[in-house]
FIMAR-204295 format. One record per residue: residue number from 1; x, y, z of N, C-alpha, C in turn. Coordinates in nm, 2 decimals. Layout:
<sites>
<NUM, <X, Y, Z>, <X, Y, Z>, <X, Y, Z>>;
...
</sites>
This chain:
<sites>
<1, <2.37, 2.58, 9.20>, <2.34, 2.65, 9.08>, <2.21, 2.59, 9.01>>;
<2, <2.21, 2.45, 9.01>, <2.10, 2.39, 8.94>, <1.97, 2.42, 9.01>>;
<3, <1.97, 2.42, 9.14>, <1.84, 2.44, 9.22>, <1.79, 2.58, 9.19>>;
<4, <1.88, 2.68, 9.18>, <1.83, 2.82, 9.15>, <1.78, 2.83, 9.01>>;
<5, <1.84, 2.76, 8.91>, <1.78, 2.76, 8.78>, <1.64, 2.69, 8.78>>;
<6, <1.63, 2.58, 8.85>, <1.50, 2.51, 8.86>, <1.39, 2.60, 8.92>>;
<7, <1.43, 2.67, 9.03>, <1.34, 2.76, 9.09>, <1.29, 2.87, 9.00>>;
<8, <1.39, 2.94, 8.93>, <1.35, 3.04, 8.84>, <1.26, 2.99, 8.73>>;
<9, <1.29, 2.87, 8.68>, <1.21, 2.81, 8.58>, <1.07, 2.78, 8.63>>;
<10, <1.06, 2.74, 8.76>, <0.93, 2.71, 8.82>, <0.85, 2.84, 8.83>>;
<11, <0.91, 2.95, 8.87>, <0.84, 3.07, 8.89>, <0.80, 3.13, 8.75>>;
<12, <0.89, 3.13, 8.65>, <0.85, 3.18, 8.52>, <0.75, 3.09, 8.45>>;
<13, <0.75, 2.96, 8.48>, <0.66, 2.87, 8.42>, <0.52, 2.88, 8.47>>;
<14, <0.50, 2.95, 8.58>, <0.37, 2.97, 8.63>, <0.32, 2.85, 8.71>>;
<15, <0.28, 2.74, 8.65>, <0.22, 2.63, 8.73>, <0.31, 2.52, 8.75>>;
<16, <0.43, 2.52, 8.71>, <0.53, 2.41, 8.73>, <0.61, 2.44, 8.86>>;
<17, <0.64, 2.33, 8.93>, <0.72, 2.34, 9.05>, <0.85, 2.28, 9.02>>;
<18, <0.95, 2.30, 9.11>, <1.08, 2.24, 9.09>, <1.07, 2.09, 9.10>>;
<19, <0.98, 2.04, 9.18>, <0.96, 1.89, 9.19>, <0.90, 1.84, 9.05>>;
<20, <0.81, 1.92, 8.99>, <0.76, 1.87, 8.86>, <0.87, 1.87, 8.76>>;
<21, <0.96, 1.97, 8.76>, <1.06, 1.97, 8.66>, <1.16, 1.86, 8.68>>;
<22, <1.20, 1.83, 8.80>, <1.29, 1.71, 8.83>, <1.22, 1.58, 8.79>>;
<23, <1.09, 1.57, 8.83>, <1.02, 1.45, 8.79>, <1.01, 1.42, 8.64>>;
<24, <1.01, 1.53, 8.57>, <0.99, 1.52, 8.42>, <1.13, 1.49, 8.35>>;
<25, <1.24, 1.49, 8.42>, <1.37, 1.47, 8.36>, <1.37, 1.32, 8.31>>;
<26, <1.42, 1.30, 8.19>, <1.42, 1.16, 8.14>, <1.50, 1.06, 8.22>>;
<27, <1.45, 0.95, 8.25>, <1.52, 0.84, 8.32>, <1.56, 0.74, 8.21>>;
<28, <1.66, 0.65, 8.25>, <1.69, 0.54, 8.17>, <1.57, 0.46, 8.15>>;
<29, <1.54, 0.41, 8.03>, <1.42, 0.33, 8.00>, <1.44, 0.19, 8.06>>;
<30, <1.55, 0.16, 8.12>, <1.58, 0.03, 8.18>, <1.71, 0.03, 8.25>>;
<31, <1.75, -0.08, 8.30>, <1.88, -0.09, 8.38>, <2.00, -0.07, 8.30>>;
<32, <2.11, -0.05, 8.37>, <2.24, -0.04, 8.30>, <2.29, -0.18, 8.26>>;
<33, <2.38, -0.18, 8.17>, <2.44, -0.31, 8.14>, <2.51, -0.37, 8.26>>;
<34, <2.51, -0.50, 8.28>, <2.59, -0.57, 8.38>, <2.73, -0.55, 8.36>>;
<35, <2.81, -0.52, 8.46>, <2.96, -0.51, 8.46>, <3.01, -0.62, 8.54>>;
<36, <3.10, -0.71, 8.48>, <3.15, -0.82, 8.55>, <3.28, -0.87, 8.49>>;
<37, <3.35, -0.95, 8.57>, <3.47, -1.01, 8.52>, <3.45, -1.15, 8.47>>;
<38, <3.52, -1.19, 8.37>, <3.51, -1.32, 8.31>, <3.58, -1.42, 8.40>>;
<39, <3.51, -1.52, 8.46>, <3.57, -1.60, 8.56>, <3.70, -1.67, 8.51>>;
<40, <3.71, -1.72, 8.39>, <3.83, -1.78, 8.34>, <3.94, -1.69, 8.32>>;
<41, <3.92, -1.56, 8.32>, <4.02, -1.46, 8.29>, <4.04, -1.36, 8.41>>;
<42, <3.98, -1.38, 8.52>, <3.99, -1.28, 8.63>, <4.12, -1.29, 8.71>>;
<43, <4.21, -1.38, 8.67>, <4.34, -1.38, 8.74>, <4.45, -1.43, 8.64>>;
<44, <4.57, -1.39, 8.67>, <4.68, -1.43, 8.58>, <4.80, -1.47, 8.67>>;
<45, <4.86, -1.58, 8.63>, <4.98, -1.63, 8.70>, <5.09, -1.65, 8.60>>;
<46, <5.20, -1.59, 8.62>, <5.31, -1.61, 8.53>, <5.42, -1.69, 8.60>>;
<47, <5.45, -1.80, 8.55>, <5.56, -1.89, 8.61>, <5.68, -1.90, 8.52>>;
<48, <5.79, -1.92, 8.58>, <5.92, -1.93, 8.50>, <5.95, -2.07, 8.46>>;
<49, <5.90, -2.17, 8.53>, <5.93, -2.31, 8.49>, <5.81, -2.40, 8.54>>;
<50, <5.81, -2.52, 8.47>, <5.71, -2.62, 8.51>, <5.78, -2.73, 8.58>>;
<51, <5.72, -2.80, 8.67>, <5.59, -2.77, 8.72>, <5.59, -2.64, 8.81>>;
<52, <5.48, -2.58, 8.81>, <5.47, -2.45, 8.88>, <5.48, -2.47, 9.03>>;
<53, <5.56, -2.40, 9.10>, <5.58, -2.40, 9.24>, <5.58, -2.26, 9.29>>;
<54, <5.57, -2.24, 9.42>, <5.57, -2.11, 9.47>, <5.71, -2.04, 9.44>>;
<55, <5.81, -2.11, 9.42>, <5.94, -2.05, 9.38>, <5.95, -2.01, 9.24>>;
<56, <5.86, -2.07, 9.15>, <5.86, -2.03, 9.01>, <5.76, -1.93, 8.97>>;
<57, <5.69, -1.87, 9.07>, <5.59, -1.76, 9.04>, <5.67, -1.63, 9.02>>;
<58, <5.65, -1.57, 8.90>, <5.71, -1.44, 8.87>, <5.61, -1.33, 8.91>>;
<59, <5.50, -1.31, 8.83>, <5.40, -1.21, 8.86>, <5.26, -1.27, 8.86>>;
<60, <5.18, -1.21, 8.94>, <5.04, -1.25, 8.95>, <4.95, -1.13, 8.94>>;
<61, <4.83, -1.15, 8.90>, <4.73, -1.04, 8.90>, <4.59, -1.10, 8.92>>;
<62, <4.51, -1.01, 8.98>, <4.37, -1.06, 9.01>, <4.28, -0.94, 9.00>>;
<63, <4.16, -0.96, 8.93>, <4.06, -0.85, 8.93>, <3.97, -0.87, 9.05>>;
<64, <3.97, -0.77, 9.14>, <3.90, -0.79, 9.26>, <3.76, -0.72, 9.26>>;
<65, <3.73, -0.64, 9.16>, <3.60, -0.58, 9.15>, <3.58, -0.50, 9.03>>;
<66, <3.45, -0.49, 8.98>, <3.42, -0.41, 8.87>, <3.29, -0.34, 8.90>>;
<67, <3.29, -0.21, 8.87>, <3.17, -0.12, 8.90>, <3.15, -0.04, 8.77>>;
<68, <3.02, -0.01, 8.75>, <2.98, 0.07, 8.63>, <2.86, 0.15, 8.66>>;
<69, <2.85, 0.27, 8.61>, <2.73, 0.35, 8.61>, <2.70, 0.39, 8.46>>;
<70, <2.57, 0.41, 8.43>, <2.54, 0.45, 8.29>, <2.43, 0.55, 8.29>>;
<71, <2.41, 0.61, 8.17>, <2.31, 0.70, 8.15>, <2.26, 0.69, 8.00>>;
<72, <2.14, 0.69, 7.98>, <2.08, 0.69, 7.84>, <1.94, 0.73, 7.85>>;
<73, <1.89, 0.80, 7.74>, <1.75, 0.83, 7.73>, <1.72, 0.86, 7.58>>;
<74, <1.59, 0.86, 7.55>, <1.54, 0.87, 7.42>, <1.62, 0.77, 7.33>>;
<75, <1.66, 0.81, 7.21>, <1.73, 0.72, 7.12>, <1.88, 0.73, 7.13>>;
<76, <1.93, 0.80, 7.23>, <2.07, 0.82, 7.24>, <2.14, 0.68, 7.29>>;
<77, <2.27, 0.67, 7.26>, <2.34, 0.55, 7.30>, <2.36, 0.55, 7.45>>;
<78, <2.39, 0.43, 7.50>, <2.42, 0.41, 7.64>, <2.56, 0.46, 7.67>>;
<79, <2.58, 0.56, 7.76>, <2.71, 0.61, 7.80>, <2.74, 0.55, 7.94>>;
<80, <2.85, 0.48, 7.95>, <2.88, 0.41, 8.07>, <3.03, 0.44, 8.11>>;
<81, <3.06, 0.44, 8.24>, <3.19, 0.44, 8.28>, <3.22, 0.31, 8.36>>;
<82, <3.35, 0.28, 8.38>, <3.39, 0.16, 8.44>, <3.50, 0.18, 8.54>>;
<83, <3.50, 0.12, 8.66>, <3.61, 0.11, 8.75>, <3.64, -0.03, 8.78>>;
<84, <3.77, -0.06, 8.77>, <3.82, -0.20, 8.79>, <3.92, -0.20, 8.90>>;
<85, <3.90, -0.28, 9.00>, <4.00, -0.29, 9.11>, <4.09, -0.41, 9.08>>;
<86, <4.22, -0.39, 9.09>, <4.32, -0.49, 9.06>, <4.41, -0.51, 9.19>>;
<87, <4.46, -0.63, 9.20>, <4.56, -0.67, 9.30>, <4.67, -0.73, 9.22>>;
<88, <4.80, -0.69, 9.23>, <4.91, -0.74, 9.16>, <5.01, -0.80, 9.26>>;
<89, <5.08, -0.91, 9.22>, <5.18, -0.96, 9.31>, <5.31, -0.99, 9.24>>;
<90, <5.42, -0.98, 9.31>, <5.55, -1.00, 9.26>, <5.61, -1.12, 9.34>>;
<91, <5.63, -1.23, 9.26>, <5.67, -1.36, 9.33>, <5.82, -1.37, 9.33>>;
<92, <5.87, -1.48, 9.39>, <6.01, -1.51, 9.41>, <6.09, -1.51, 9.28>>;
<93, <6.03, -1.55, 9.17>, <6.10, -1.56, 9.04>, <6.09, -1.44, 8.95>>;
<94, <6.03, -1.33, 9.01>, <6.01, -1.21, 8.93>, <6.15, -1.14, 8.90>>;
<95, <6.17, -1.10, 8.77>, <6.28, -1.02, 8.73>, <6.25, -0.88, 8.72>>;
<96, <6.30, -0.80, 8.81>, <6.27, -0.65, 8.81>, <6.15, -0.61, 8.90>>;
<97, <6.14, -0.48, 8.91>, <6.03, -0.43, 9.00>, <5.92, -0.37, 8.92>>;
<98, <5.92, -0.38, 8.79>, <5.81, -0.33, 8.70>, <5.76, -0.44, 8.61>>;
<99, <5.63, -0.44, 8.58>, <5.57, -0.54, 8.49>, <5.45, -0.48, 8.43>>;
<100, <5.43, -0.51, 8.30>, <5.31, -0.47, 8.23>, <5.22, -0.59, 8.21>>;
<101, <5.10, -0.57, 8.26>, <4.99, -0.66, 8.24>, <4.90, -0.61, 8.13>>;
<102, <4.82, -0.69, 8.07>, <4.72, -0.65, 7.97>, <4.59, -0.71, 8.01>>;
<103, <4.48, -0.62, 8.01>, <4.35, -0.66, 8.03>, <4.26, -0.62, 7.92>>;
<104, <4.14, -0.68, 7.91>, <4.05, -0.64, 7.80>, <3.92, -0.60, 7.86>>;
<105, <3.85, -0.52, 7.79>, <3.71, -0.48, 7.82>, <3.63, -0.51, 7.69>>;
<106, <3.52, -0.59, 7.71>, <3.44, -0.63, 7.60>, <3.29, -0.59, 7.63>>;
<107, <3.23, -0.54, 7.53>, <3.08, -0.51, 7.53>, <3.02, -0.62, 7.46>>;
<108, <2.92, -0.69, 7.52>, <2.85, -0.80, 7.45>, <2.70, -0.78, 7.45>>;
<109, <2.64, -0.83, 7.35>, <2.50, -0.85, 7.36>, <2.48, -0.97, 7.45>>;
<110, <2.40, -0.95, 7.56>, <2.40, -1.05, 7.67>, <2.39, -1.19, 7.62>>;
<111, <2.49, -1.27, 7.66>, <2.50, -1.41, 7.63>, <2.50, -1.44, 7.48>>;
<112, <2.54, -1.35, 7.40>, <2.53, -1.38, 7.25>, <2.66, -1.35, 7.18>>;
<113, <2.69, -1.23, 7.16>, <2.80, -1.19, 7.07>, <2.87, -1.07, 7.12>>;
<114, <3.01, -1.07, 7.10>, <3.09, -0.95, 7.14>, <3.06, -0.84, 7.03>>;
<115, <3.03, -0.73, 7.08>, <3.00, -0.61, 7.00>, <3.13, -0.54, 6.97>>;
<116, <3.21, -0.52, 7.08>, <3.34, -0.45, 7.07>, <3.43, -0.50, 7.19>>;
<117, <3.56, -0.51, 7.15>, <3.66, -0.56, 7.25>, <3.78, -0.48, 7.24>>;
<118, <3.84, -0.43, 7.35>, <3.96, -0.35, 7.34>, <4.05, -0.39, 7.45>>;
<119, <4.18, -0.39, 7.42>, <4.28, -0.43, 7.52>, <4.35, -0.30, 7.58>>;
<120, <4.39, -0.31, 7.71>, <4.45, -0.20, 7.77>, <4.58, -0.25, 7.85>>;
<121, <4.69, -0.19, 7.83>, <4.81, -0.23, 7.91>, <4.80, -0.15, 8.04>>;
<122, <4.85, -0.22, 8.15>, <4.86, -0.15, 8.28>, <5.00, -0.18, 8.33>>;
<123, <5.08, -0.07, 8.35>, <5.22, -0.09, 8.40>, <5.22, -0.08, 8.55>>;
<124, <5.27, -0.17, 8.61>, <5.27, -0.18, 8.76>, <5.42, -0.17, 8.81>>;
<125, <5.44, -0.08, 8.90>, <5.57, -0.07, 8.96>, <5.56, -0.11, 9.11>>;
<126, <5.64, -0.21, 9.15>, <5.64, -0.25, 9.29>, <5.75, -0.18, 9.36>>;
<127, <5.71, -0.10, 9.46>, <5.81, -0.02, 9.54>, <5.90, -0.11, 9.61>>;
<128, <6.02, -0.07, 9.64>, <6.12, -0.15, 9.70>, <6.07, -0.21, 9.83>>;
<129, <6.09, -0.34, 9.84>, <6.04, -0.41, 9.96>, <5.90, -0.45, 9.96>>;
<130, <5.83, -0.41, 9.85>, <5.68, -0.45, 9.85>, <5.66, -0.55, 9.74>>;
<131, <5.58, -0.65, 9.77>, <5.55, -0.76, 9.68>, <5.40, -0.75, 9.63>>;
<132, <5.33, -0.66, 9.68>, <5.19, -0.64, 9.64>, <5.16, -0.49, 9.61>>;
<133, <5.07, -0.48, 9.50>, <5.03, -0.34, 9.47>, <4.88, -0.35, 9.43>>;
<134, <4.80, -0.26, 9.48>, <4.66, -0.26, 9.45>, <4.63, -0.13, 9.38>>;
<135, <4.55, -0.14, 9.27>, <4.52, -0.02, 9.19>, <4.38, -0.03, 9.14>>;
<136, <4.32, 0.09, 9.11>, <4.19, 0.10, 9.04>, <4.21, 0.17, 8.91>>;
<137, <4.17, 0.11, 8.81>, <4.17, 0.17, 8.67>, <4.03, 0.22, 8.64>>;
<138, <4.02, 0.34, 8.57>, <3.89, 0.39, 8.53>, <3.89, 0.41, 8.38>>;
<139, <3.78, 0.37, 8.32>, <3.76, 0.39, 8.18>, <3.64, 0.49, 8.18>>;
<140, <3.66, 0.61, 8.14>, <3.56, 0.71, 8.15>, <3.44, 0.70, 8.06>>;
<141, <3.46, 0.65, 7.94>, <3.34, 0.65, 7.85>, <3.34, 0.52, 7.77>>;
<142, <3.23, 0.45, 7.78>, <3.20, 0.33, 7.70>, <3.07, 0.37, 7.63>>;
<143, <3.07, 0.37, 7.50>, <2.94, 0.40, 7.43>, <2.89, 0.28, 7.37>>;
<144, <2.76, 0.25, 7.40>, <2.69, 0.13, 7.34>, <2.57, 0.18, 7.26>>;
<145, <2.58, 0.16, 7.13>, <2.46, 0.20, 7.05>, <2.34, 0.11, 7.08>>;
<146, <2.22, 0.17, 7.06>, <2.10, 0.10, 7.08>, <2.02, 0.10, 6.95>>;
<147, <1.94, 0.00, 6.92>, <1.86, -0.01, 6.80>, <1.75, 0.08, 6.80>>;
<148, <1.68, 0.10, 6.92>, <1.56, 0.19, 6.93>, <1.57, 0.25, 7.07>>;
<149, <1.48, 0.35, 7.09>, <1.47, 0.42, 7.21>, <1.43, 0.33, 7.33>>;
<150, <1.37, 0.22, 7.30>, <1.32, 0.12, 7.40>, <1.42, 0.01, 7.43>>;
<151, <1.53, 0.01, 7.36>, <1.63, -0.10, 7.39>, <1.70, -0.07, 7.52>>;
<152, <1.69, -0.16, 7.61>, <1.73, -0.14, 7.75>, <1.88, -0.18, 7.76>>;
<153, <1.95, -0.12, 7.86>, <2.09, -0.15, 7.89>, <2.10, -0.29, 7.94>>;
<154, <1.99, -0.35, 7.99>, <1.99, -0.49, 8.04>, <2.01, -0.59, 7.93>>;
<155, <2.01, -0.55, 7.80>, <2.04, -0.63, 7.69>, <2.19, -0.65, 7.66>>;
<156, <2.28, -0.58, 7.74>, <2.42, -0.58, 7.72>, <2.50, -0.61, 7.85>>;
<157, <2.62, -0.65, 7.83>, <2.71, -0.68, 7.94>, <2.85, -0.61, 7.91>>;
<158, <2.92, -0.57, 8.01>, <3.05, -0.52, 8.00>, <3.14, -0.62, 8.07>>;
<159, <3.23, -0.69, 8.00>, <3.30, -0.80, 8.06>, <3.45, -0.76, 8.06>>;
<160, <3.52, -0.79, 8.17>, <3.66, -0.75, 8.19>, <3.74, -0.88, 8.22>>;
<161, <3.86, -0.89, 8.18>, <3.95, -1.00, 8.21>, <4.09, -0.97, 8.16>>;
<162, <4.18, -1.06, 8.21>, <4.32, -1.05, 8.16>, <4.33, -1.11, 8.03>>;
<163, <4.42, -1.06, 7.95>, <4.46, -1.13, 7.82>, <4.56, -1.24, 7.86>>;
<164, <4.52, -1.37, 7.83>, <4.59, -1.48, 7.88>, <4.65, -1.57, 7.76>>;
<165, <4.76, -1.64, 7.79>, <4.81, -1.74, 7.69>, <4.72, -1.86, 7.71>>;
<166, <4.73, -1.95, 7.62>, <4.65, -2.08, 7.63>, <4.69, -2.15, 7.76>>;
<167, <4.82, -2.15, 7.79>, <4.86, -2.22, 7.92>, <4.80, -2.15, 8.04>>;
<168, <4.80, -2.02, 8.04>, <4.74, -1.95, 8.16>, <4.59, -1.97, 8.17>>;
<169, <4.52, -1.98, 8.06>, <4.38, -2.01, 8.06>, <4.36, -2.15, 8.11>>;
<170, <4.44, -2.25, 8.06>, <4.42, -2.38, 8.11>, <4.45, -2.39, 8.26>>;
<171, <4.55, -2.32, 8.31>, <4.58, -2.31, 8.45>, <4.46, -2.26, 8.53>>;
<172, <4.40, -2.15, 8.49>, <4.28, -2.10, 8.56>, <4.16, -2.20, 8.56>>;
<173, <4.14, -2.27, 8.44>, <4.03, -2.36, 8.43>, <4.05, -2.49, 8.51>>;
<174, <4.18, -2.52, 8.54>, <4.21, -2.64, 8.62>, <4.18, -2.62, 8.77>>;
<175, <4.16, -2.50, 8.81>, <4.14, -2.47, 8.95>, <4.26, -2.45, 9.03>>;
<176, <4.38, -2.46, 8.97>, <4.50, -2.42, 9.04>, <4.51, -2.27, 9.06>>;
<177, <4.58, -2.23, 9.17>, <4.59, -2.09, 9.19>, <4.70, -2.05, 9.28>>;
<178, <4.76, -1.94, 9.25>, <4.85, -1.87, 9.34>, <4.80, -1.73, 9.34>>;
<179, <4.75, -1.69, 9.46>, <4.69, -1.56, 9.47>, <4.80, -1.45, 9.48>>;
<180, <4.76, -1.33, 9.47>, <4.85, -1.22, 9.48>, <4.95, -1.23, 9.59>>;
<181, <4.90, -1.28, 9.71>, <4.98, -1.28, 9.83>, <5.02, -1.43, 9.86>>;
<182, <5.02, -1.51, 9.76>, <5.06, -1.65, 9.78>, <5.21, -1.66, 9.83>>;
<183, <5.23, -1.74, 9.93>, <5.36, -1.76, 9.98>, <5.42, -1.65, 10.06>>;
<184, <5.35, -1.55, 10.08>, <5.40, -1.43, 10.15>, <5.35, -1.43, 10.30>>;
<185, <5.42, -1.37, 10.39>, <5.38, -1.36, 10.52>, <5.26, -1.26, 10.53>>;
<186, <5.17, -1.28, 10.62>, <5.05, -1.19, 10.63>, <5.07, -1.09, 10.75>>;
<187, <5.17, -1.01, 10.74>, <5.20, -0.91, 10.85>, <5.09, -0.82, 10.87>>;
</sites>
């Protein structure tokens, strides 16, 4: 349908061609904001007792990827969407087959200040006999205001991570890890 509208516009416009019309469509004045996961918060390990062993792991989670596309022109805000790939694990100490994790999405002025931060719960159900679940979450609209029409998306970042306790954050920073499939056979 779009091509037929463009062709009619080209014919009625006299000297414009469809290529001219497409070429004149406004482009982003710069790149989209970077979309990434915060290293210290890209995984979560919940243990039932200390010291942590493979037998004390209840639930784990890991952010495996973050993707974003955006669109903006003239003085309008940046409109972005976000896809986040997760891997979740159910360890030997897990009680039940469902668990709710919480992750955050923050928009920042690159390397400076958080403009907006929001938390999202994600309920995971582990089917009977399964200890791993992989999911993709989509956030359809993130709106980032711009000061002027020349403010580029490259001035912003969209950062994703799990909401962690102080102990979980210290665990991640120490370099210890139990991955989603830790202690499980690799069939």
